[in-house]
C-alpha positions in Angstrom: -26.8 -54.9 16.6 -23.9 -57.2 18.2 -20.2 -56.0 18.3 -18.4 -58.3 16.0 -21.3 -57.4 13.4 -20.8 -53.7 13.8 -17.2 -53.9 13.2 -17.6 -55.7 10.1 -20.5 -53.1 9.2 -18.1 -50.1 10.0 -15.0 -51.6 8.0 -17.3 -52.1 5.1 -18.3 -49.0 5.0 -14.8 -47.1 4.8 -14.0 -49.6 2.0 -17.1 -48.2 0.5 -15.9 -44.6 0.9 -14.5 -44.1 -2.4 -17.3 -45.3 -5.2 -15.3 -47.4 -8.3 -15.9 -47.1 -11.7 -16.8 -50.0 -13.8 -13.2 -51.9 -13.5 -13.9 -53.3 -16.9 -14.0 -50.2 -18.5 -10.7 -48.7 -20.1 -9.7 -46.2 -21.8 -6.8 -47.0 -25.0 -3.6 -45.0 -25.1 -4.9 -43.5 -28.4 -7.8 -41.7 -26.5 -5.9 -40.3 -23.7 -5.0 -36.3 -24.5 -3.2 -33.6 -23.0 -5.5 -31.3 -20.7 -8.1 -34.1 -19.6 -8.9 -34.4 -15.8 -9.3 -37.7 -14.1 -9.6 -39.4 -10.5 -6.8 -41.6 -8.7 -7.4 -44.1 -5.7 -5.1 -44.9 -3.3 -4.7 -45.6 0.6 -2.9 -42.9 2.5 -3.8 -44.2 6.2 -4.9 -47.9 7.2 -7.6 -49.4 4.6 -9.5 -46.2 3.3 -9.3 -45.9 -0.3 -9.0 -41.9 -1.4 -9.2 -39.7 -4.1 -6.4 -37.5 -5.4 -6.8 -35.5 -8.7 -4.9 -36.2 -12.2 -4.2 -33.8 -14.5 -2.7 -35.2 -17.7 -0.1 -33.0 -19.3 0.5 -35.8 -22.2 1.9 -38.8 -23.4 5.9 -39.7 -23.7 6.4 -42.2 -26.6 9.4 -44.9 -26.2 9.7 -43.6 -22.7 10.5 -46.8 -20.8 11.4 -49.3 -24.0 10.6 -49.7 -27.6 6.7 -49.4 -27.8 6.5 -48.9 -23.6 4.8 -45.2 -23.4 3.9 -43.2 -20.2 1.1 -40.9 -19.6 2.9 -38.1 -17.8 0.4 -36.2 -15.2 0.2 -33.4 -12.6 -1.7 -34.7 -9.0 -3.1 -32.8 -6.3 -5.4 -33.7 -3.3 -4.7 -35.3 -0.1 -1.5 -35.3 1.3 0.6 -34.7 -2.0 1.4 -30.8 -1.9 3.7 -31.7 1.3 4.8 -35.4 0.3 4.9 -35.2 -3.7 4.9 -39.0 -5.0 5.1 -41.3 -2.4 6.9 -44.3 -2.5 4.2 -47.2 -2.2 1.3 -45.7 -4.5 3.2 -47.7 -7.3 0.2 -49.1 -8.9 -2.7 -46.6 -8.0 -5.5 -46.6 -10.2 -6.1 -43.6 -12.7 -9.4 -42.9 -14.3 -10.9 -40.4 -16.8 -14.5 -40.4 -17.5 -15.0 -43.4 -15.3 -12.7 -45.5 -17.3 -9.2 -47.0 -16.3 -6.4 -45.5 -18.6 -3.1 -47.0 -16.3 -1.4 -47.4 -13.1 0.8 -44.5 -11.3 3.8 -46.0 -11.3 6.9 -43.2 -12.3 8.1 -40.0 -10.2 10.8 -37.8 -10.4 12.4 -39.6 -7.8 14.7 -37.5 -4.5 14.5 -34.0 -3.7 11.0 -33.3 -5.6 7.6 -32.5 -3.8 6.7 -31.6 -7.6 3.9 -34.2 -7.9 4.4 -34.9 -11.8 4.1 -38.7 -12.4 4.3 -41.3 -14.9 1.4 -43.6 -15.4 1.4 -46.7 -17.2 -1.2 -47.4 -19.3 -3.7 -50.3 -18.5 -3.6 -51.6 -22.2 0.1 -52.4 -21.6 -0.2 -53.8 -18.7 -3.1 -56.1 -19.8 -0.6 -57.1 -22.8 2.2 -58.1 -21.0 0.3 -60.4 -18.5 -1.6 -62.2 -21.6 1.9 -63.0 -23.1 3.8 -63.5 -20.4 6.3 -66.3 -20.9 5.9 -69.7 -18.6 9.6 -69.9 -17.8 12.7 -67.7 -17.0 16.3 -68.2 -17.1 19.0 -66.7 -14.7 22.1 -68.4 -16.1 23.6 -65.2 -15.8 24.4 -65.4 -12.6 28.0 -67.2 -12.1 28.0 -69.2 -8.4 31.9 -69.6 -8.4 34.1 -67.8 -6.7 31.8 -66.0 -4.5 32.8 -63.0 -2.4 33.1 -63.2 1.4 32.0 -59.7 2.1 28.3 -59.3 2.5 27.8 -56.3 0.8 29.6 -57.9 -1.9 28.1 -61.3 -1.9 24.6 -59.7 -1.9 25.3 -57.5 -5.2 26.7 -60.9 -6.5 23.5 -62.5 -5.9 21.5 -60.1 -6.6 23.2 -59.0 -9.8 21.1 -62.0 -11.8 18.1 -60.8 -9.9 17.9 -56.8 -10.7 16.9 -56.2 -14.5 16.1 -52.5 -13.6 13.6 -50.5 -15.3 16.0 -47.9 -17.1 14.6 -45.1 -19.8 14.8 -46.4 -23.3 15.2 -42.6 -24.1 18.6 -41.9 -22.3 18.5 -38.4 -23.7 16.2 -35.7 -23.7 16.2 -35.3 -27.7 15.3 -39.0 -27.9 11.6 -38.4 -26.5 8.9 -37.8 -28.5 5.7 -36.6 -27.0 1.9 -35.8 -27.5 0.3 -32.6 -25.6 3.9 -31.6 -24.1 6.4 -29.6 -25.8 9.3 -31.1 -27.1 11.8 -29.4 -24.3 9.3 -30.2 -21.7 9.0 -34.0 -22.7 13.1 -34.3 -23.0 13.0 -32.8 -19.5 10.3 -35.1 -18.1 11.6 -38.2 -19.9 15.0 -38.0 -18.6 14.2 -37.8 -14.9 11.4 -40.4 -14.8 11.7 -43.4 -12.9 9.9 -46.5 -11.3 8.5 -45.3 -7.8 10.1 -46.9 -5.1 8.6 -49.6 -3.7 8.8 -50.0 0.2 10.6 -53.3 1.5 9.4 -53.9 5.0 11.7 -55.8 7.2 10.9 -57.2 10.3 13.2 -58.5 12.7 16.3 -57.3 10.3 19.1 -54.9 12.2 19.8 -52.1 10.7 23.0 -53.4 9.3 21.8 -55.5 7.4 18.6 -53.3 5.9 21.9 -50.9 4.9 23.1 -53.7 3.4 20.2 -54.7 1.2 19.6 -51.5 0.3 23.3 -50.6 -0.6 23.2 -53.8 -3.0 19.7 -54.1 -3.9 18.0 -50.9 -3.7 20.2 -48.4 -5.7 17.8 -47.7 -8.6 15.4 -46.5 -5.9 12.8 -49.1 -7.3 13.2 -51.2 -4.1 13.7 -49.3 -0.7 14.0 -51.4 2.4 12.5 -50.0 5.6 11.9 -51.3 8.7 8.7 -53.1 8.8 6.0 -51.8 11.0 4.4 -53.5 14.2 1.4 -55.6 13.9 -0.3 -56.9 11.1 -2.9 -55.7 8.6 -5.7 -57.6 10.1 -5.7 -56.1 13.1 -6.2 -52.7 14.3 -9.3 -51.8 11.7 -8.1 -53.1 9.0 -10.5 -55.0 6.3 -12.4 -57.9 7.3 -11.0 -61.4 7.0 -12.0 -62.3 3.5 -13.1 -59.2 2.4 -12.8 -58.8 -1.6 -9.6 -56.8 -3.0 -10.3 -53.6 -4.9 -8.7 -51.4 -7.2 -6.4 -48.2 -5.1 -6.4 -51.0 -2.1 -3.0 -51.6 -0.9 -1.5 -55.0 -1.5 1.9 -56.9 -0.4 4.1 -58.9 -2.1 5.8 -61.6 0.6 9.6 -62.6 0.1 10.0 -64.0 3.9 7.7 -64.8 6.7 8.0 -66.3 10.3 10.9 -64.8 12.9 12.2 -62.8 9.8 9.7 -61.0 7.6 10.1 -59.1 4.5 7.4 -58.0 1.9 7.1 -54.9 -0.7 3.8 -52.8 -0.6 2.6 -51.2 -3.5 -1.1 -50.6 -4.7 -4.0 -52.5 -6.3 -4.5 -51.0 -10.6 -7.3 -53.7 -11.5 -9.0 -56.8 -10.1 -10.7 -58.6 -13.5 -12.3 -61.7 -12.9 -9.8 -62.9 -10.3 -6.8 -61.7 -11.9 -5.5 -59.0 -10.0 -2.7 -56.4 -11.6 -0.8 -54.0 -9.5 2.4 -51.7 -8.9 2.4 -50.5 -12.7 6.3 -51.7 -12.8 8.9 -54.3 -11.8 8.8 -55.1 -8.2 12.2 -57.3 -8.6 11.5 -57.9 -12.6 11.5 -62.0 -12.0 9.4 -62.8 -14.9 7.4 -65.2 -13.8 7.4 -65.5 -9.9 6.1 -67.2 -6.8 5.2 -64.6 -4.3 2.3 -64.9 -1.4 0.3 -61.8 -2.4 -1.1 -60.4 0.7 -3.6 -57.6 2.5 -2.0 -54.6 3.8 -2.4 -52.0 5.8 -0.6 -48.5 5.8 0.8 -47.5 9.1 1.3 -44.0 8.3 3.5 -41.5 5.4 6.9 -40.4 6.0 7.2 -36.9 4.6 10.6 -36.5 3.3 12.2 -34.0 0.7 14.6 -36.6 -0.1 11.7 -39.0 -0.9 8.5 -39.7 1.0 7.3 -43.3 2.1 4.3 -45.3 2.9 5.0 -47.5 5.6 2.4 -50.7 5.5 2.5 -54.0 7.4 1.0 -56.8 5.5 -1.3 -59.8 6.7 -3.7 -62.5 5.4 -2.6 -64.5 2.4 -4.8 -63.3 -0.6 -3.5 -65.6 -3.6 -0.2 -65.9 -5.6 1.9 -63.1 -7.6 2.8 -65.4 -10.7 4.1 -62.6 -13.1 6.3 -60.1 -12.1 7.0 -57.9 -15.5 8.3 -54.6 -16.4 4.9 -53.2 -16.6 3.8 -54.3 -13.3 3.1 -57.7 -11.0 0.3 -59.8 -11.8 -1.5 -62.6 -10.1 -4.1 -64.7 -8.9 -6.9 -64.5 -6.3 -7.2 -67.9 -4.4 -4.7 -70.0 -2.3 -1.1 -68.7 -1.7 2.4 -70.6 -3.2 4.3 -73.2 -1.1 7.3 -71.2 0.4 10.7 -73.2 1.3 11.0 -73.3 5.2 14.2 -72.6 6.8 15.8 -73.0 10.3 18.6 -71.5 11.8 20.3 -72.5 15.4 23.0 -70.9 16.8 25.4 -71.8 19.9 28.1 -70.9 21.4 30.7 -73.4 22.7 32.3 -70.7 25.5 28.9 -69.2 26.7 25.7 -69.5 27.2 23.8 -69.2 24.0 21.6 -70.9 22.3 18.9 -69.4 20.0 16.5 -71.1 17.2 15.2 -69.1 14.1 12.5 -70.3 11.7 11.2 -68.7 9.0 10.1 -69.5 5.2 11.4 -68.0 2.1 10.0 -67.6 -1.4 10.7 -70.4 -4.0 12.8 -69.3 -6.3 16.0 -69.9 -8.1 17.9 -66.7 -6.8 15.8 -65.2 -4.2 15.7 -68.6 -1.9 19.6 -68.5 -1.3 19.7 -64.8 -0.9 17.2 -64.8 1.3 18.5 -67.9 3.2 21.7 -66.2 3.2 20.1 -62.7 4.4 19.0 -64.6 7.4 22.1 -66.1 8.0 23.6 -62.7 7.8 21.0 -61.3 10.0 21.5 -63.7 12.9 25.8 -63.0 12.7 25.0 -59.2 13.1 22.3 -59.7 16.0 23.8 -62.3 18.1 27.3 -62.7 17.9 30.7 -60.3 17.8 30.5 -57.9 14.7 34.1 -56.4 15.5 37.3 -59.1 16.1 38.4 -62.5 15.8 36.3 -65.3 16.5 35.7 -68.9 15.0 32.3 -70.1 13.4 31.3 -73.5 12.4 28.5 -74.2 10.1 26.8 -77.0 9.3 23.7 -77.4 6.9 21.3 -79.5 5.2 19.2 -78.7 2.0 16.3 -81.5 1.6 15.5 -81.3 -2.2 12.5 -82.8 -3.8 13.0 -86.5 -5.4 16.8 -86.3 -4.7 19.1 -86.9 -2.1 20.1 -84.3 0.6 22.7 -82.2 0.0 25.0 -81.0 3.3 27.5 -78.3 3.4 29.9 -77.0 6.2 32.9 -75.4 7.1 34.6 -73.7 9.5 35.9 -69.7 9.6 38.4 -68.2 12.2 39.7 -64.7 11.7 38.4 -61.0 11.6 36.2 -62.0 8.4 34.9 -65.4 9.8 31.2 -64.3 10.4 31.0 -63.0 6.8 32.7 -66.2 5.4 30.5 -68.5 7.5 27.3 -66.5 6.3 29.0 -66.9 2.4 29.8 -70.9 3.0 25.7 -70.9 3.1 24.9 -69.0 0.2 27.6 -70.9 -2.2 26.2 -74.5 -2.4 22.4 -73.1 -2.2 23.3 -70.7 -5.5 24.9 -73.4 -6.9 22.2 -75.9 -6.7 19.3 -73.3 -7.4 20.9 -71.9 -10.4 22.6 -75.0 -12.2 22.2 -75.5 -16.0 21.9 -79.3 -15.6 18.3 -79.5 -13.8 16.1 -77.5 -12.0 16.0 -78.5 -8.7 13.1 -77.9 -6.0 13.8 -77.1 -2.1 11.5 -78.8 0.3 13.4 -77.2 3.5 16.9 -75.7 4.4 18.5 -76.2 8.2 21.7 -74.6 9.6 22.9 -74.9 12.5 25.9 -72.3 13.6 28.6 -72.9 16.5 30.6 -69.7 17.2 33.4 -69.0 19.6 35.3 -65.8 20.8 38.7 -67.1 19.9 40.3 -67.2 16.3 41.0 -71.2 16.4 43.5 -71.3 13.5 46.6 -73.5 12.5 49.4 -73.2 9.9 51.0 -76.1 8.0 54.3 -75.6 8.8 56.3 -78.7 8.1 55.1 -82.6 6.7 57.4 -85.6 6.6 57.3 -89.4 6.9 59.2 -91.6 9.8 60.9 -93.9 7.1 64.1 -94.6 5.8 62.7 -97.0 3.1 59.3 -96.7 1.5 57.8 -100.0 -0.2 54.2 -100.6 -1.8 52.2 -101.6 0.2 53.5 -100.8 3.5 51.9 -98.7 6.2 53.7 -95.3 7.3 53.3 -92.7 9.4 52.6 -89.0 8.1 53.7 -86.3 10.3 52.5 -83.0 10.0 53.2 -79.7 12.7 51.0 -77.1 13.1 51.3 -74.1 14.5 47.9 -73.1 16.1 46.7 -69.2 17.2 48.4 -69.5 20.8 52.2 -70.0 19.0 51.9 -73.9 20.2 53.4 -76.7 17.9 50.8 -79.4 17.5 51.9 -82.6 15.3 49.4 -84.3 13.8 50.0 -88.2 12.5 48.1 -90.0 9.9 49.0 -94.1 9.0 49.3 -93.9 5.4 48.9 -97.3 3.8 50.9 -97.0 0.2 48.9 -98.8 -2.1 50.4 -102.2 -3.5 50.9 -101.4 -6.9 52.3 -98.3 -7.1 56.1 -98.0 -7.2 58.5 -95.5 -8.3 58.7 -91.2 -8.4 55.4 -90.2 -6.5 54.0 -86.9 -5.0 52.6 -86.6 -1.8 50.2 -83.2 -0.9 49.6 -82.3 2.2 47.1 -79.2 1.7 45.0 -77.1 3.2 41.0 -76.9 1.6 41.8 -74.0 -0.8 44.8 -75.7 -2.2 43.3 -79.4 -2.0 39.9 -77.4 -3.7 42.3 -76.3 -6.8 43.5 -80.0 -7.1 40.2 -81.1 -7.3 39.3 -78.7 -10.1 42.1 -79.6 -12.0 41.4 -83.5 -11.3 37.6 -82.9 -12.5 36.2 -83.1 -9.3 34.5 -79.4 -8.7 31.0 -78.2 -9.1 31.9 -76.4 -12.2 33.3 -79.8 -13.9 29.6 -81.7 -13.4 27.6 -82.7 -16.1 24.8 -84.2 -14.3 22.8 -83.2 -11.4 23.8 -86.4 -9.4 27.5 -85.2 -10.4 27.3 -82.2 -8.8 24.8 -83.3 -5.6 27.7 -86.0 -4.9 30.7 -82.7 -5.5 28.6 -80.7 -3.4 28.6 -83.5 -0.6 32.4 -83.7 -0.5 33.4 -80.2 -0.7 36.9 -79.3 1.3 36.6 -78.1 4.6 38.6 -75.8 6.3 39.2 -77.8 9.3 40.5 -80.3 7.6 44.4 -81.8 6.1 43.9 -83.1 3.1 46.5 -85.6 1.7 47.0 -86.8 -1.8 49.4 -89.6 -3.0 49.9 -88.4 -6.8 51.7 -90.3 -10.0 52.6 -89.1 -13.0 50.1 -91.0 -15.3 47.4 -89.7 -18.3 44.6 -90.0 -18.4 41.2 -87.8 -18.8 37.9 -86.2 -17.7 35.5 -86.8 -20.0 31.7 -85.9 -19.4 32.8 -84.5 -16.1 33.8 -88.1 -14.8 37.7 -88.6 -14.0 39.2 -91.8 -15.9 42.7 -91.9 -14.8 45.4 -94.5 -15.9 43.9 -95.0 -19.5 45.4 -96.8 -22.1 47.9 -95.0 -24.8 45.2 -96.5 -27.4 42.3 -94.9 -25.4 43.6 -91.6 -25.0 44.3 -91.4 -28.5 40.5 -91.8 -29.5 39.3 -89.5 -26.8 41.8 -86.9 -28.1 41.1 -87.7 -31.5 37.2 -87.0 -31.0 37.8 -83.9 -28.7 35.8 -81.5 -30.9 32.5 -83.8 -30.4 33.1 -84.4 -26.6 33.6 -83.3 -23.3 37.1 -84.0 -22.7 40.0 -82.7 -20.4 43.6 -84.2 -20.4 45.1 -85.3 -17.1 48.7 -85.6 -16.7 48.5 -87.0 -13.3 46.5 -89.1 -11.5 45.2 -89.0 -7.5 45.7 -92.9 -6.5 45.2 -92.1 -2.7 43.1 -89.7 -0.6 43.3 -89.3 3.4 42.4 -86.5 5.5 42.7 -85.3 9.0 40.2 -83.8 11.0 41.0 -80.9 13.3 39.5 -78.3 15.7 40.8 -75.4 14.2 40.9 -73.8 10.3 43.9 -74.9 8.8 46.0 -73.1 6.1 49.2 -74.0 4.3 50.7 -76.6 2.2 53.8 -78.9 1.6 54.8 -81.4 -1.1 56.6 -84.1 -0.7 58.6 -85.9 -3.5 59.0 -89.7 -2.7 60.5 -92.6 -4.5 58.3 -96.2 -3.4 59.8 -99.2 -4.3 58.4 -102.5 -4.7 57.4 -104.7 -1.9 
């Protein structure tokens, strides 16, 4: 027999080591009784499915929500006596009398090797999948004012992402049970929570894994771990295109390429090409678009705190399209389209140029979150983590059927890297979760330039070298900056005064923050946009920290109507708008900007000055 054929036959024999009950035979929850014994199937090593024993203790009613029940059982066999319930076993099918009763999904959690587990009834998993809604909303995530600190930013972006499964019966006396004494049921119901899903993170430095764990893994559903080397299609894994069976390890990929991220668990049921797994949520996103992958178990890590199954992921087998409270569900076949991301990093004071390419899932929350994580990892791995520096970020988000969105900024100082990473997350998040129209990312490209010097400057003074100002004239505006080395640098702008503006005016010379506050008051800000084209236009003109912004302001009434600023309106029009304020989106303007200019510098500028001037007729 040829060697290749022999390998395939041997692998097939391993896959068949555990005969499977008829997967279409299911036991309704009302037939499950305390004292029943059954069999669970999972993978403890490689791709070989193994049995473990299940002893049903009873049923907890309303344990994880209204009409959401859990079957409680004690597990035995294999390594479970030493490990307890293992992270990664989520979804392991449990059979009684050759009928599927549900998916292993809940455990006691940390510091327990007593292998008592909760089983999500298969009827609830199937009903959830059948009733799954096609759309979801993450409007509760506000993109305004994101924090700079990496852990805070991850928590901010993930705040809309995580709707963690929490016990519905929060007090032991609230738990009702069949087959368990009330005191025992209350104790178990209060302690059970979803078995952690190991999320393998390949190419990530430990600091980023720790931040991800701190921000998004606190409730135990998700546990970031270092991704094992190698991928599932190699090293004794299942043959390519082999069918997926209940009890097989399965992956839900989030990123792939130079950076990889995927959660792994276990298949519960394969029914006419439809795959049920986990028995609890991954991220509880509702509708999702995760590549469903084959997985191979590398090893078990026994621990008194929490035992974990490490697995690597391989070929894409289909698409996970639902991430619900009772499990993840998907269809075998082609995988979903992902969003390509490239990050280039260069240093202007040393010989450094690196390029990273990866793909992320297409999701309103995960796309900006994962892109931000990739940028953050680039900073941690390749730039200074302690001390001052300067980072210039330039990015482009290509949208399907819409103009490109370009974004960029400069940050300097001790928190420069965190600010630069946040400068990527903010516009992407604003686009992704906008309430105006859905957007589809085609690709995201980011270029970062670093310097070990903190190139900063402060606006110390602004003045005009002219005795009298006349409308229509061009006058020199001078701005004195004190740079990071204590030197004074004077920037000059030839300021053309509008011919129609006379009388008292104000000249605002400001950094990006103060100019942005002025934009917000004047209706030119992402939060003021009322249409997607308005939002894209505003994002493409966001203020940058390496610019000095000059605004010529006159006292003139106007209004912002539907997100569009309308300065200098006649009194009659203003009266109509104000009278109809309840029916429309109208904000008063008490002064208007009649001229805007900017001075480009090579440093991060802070500070502002406001000049009051009189312009005479020309």
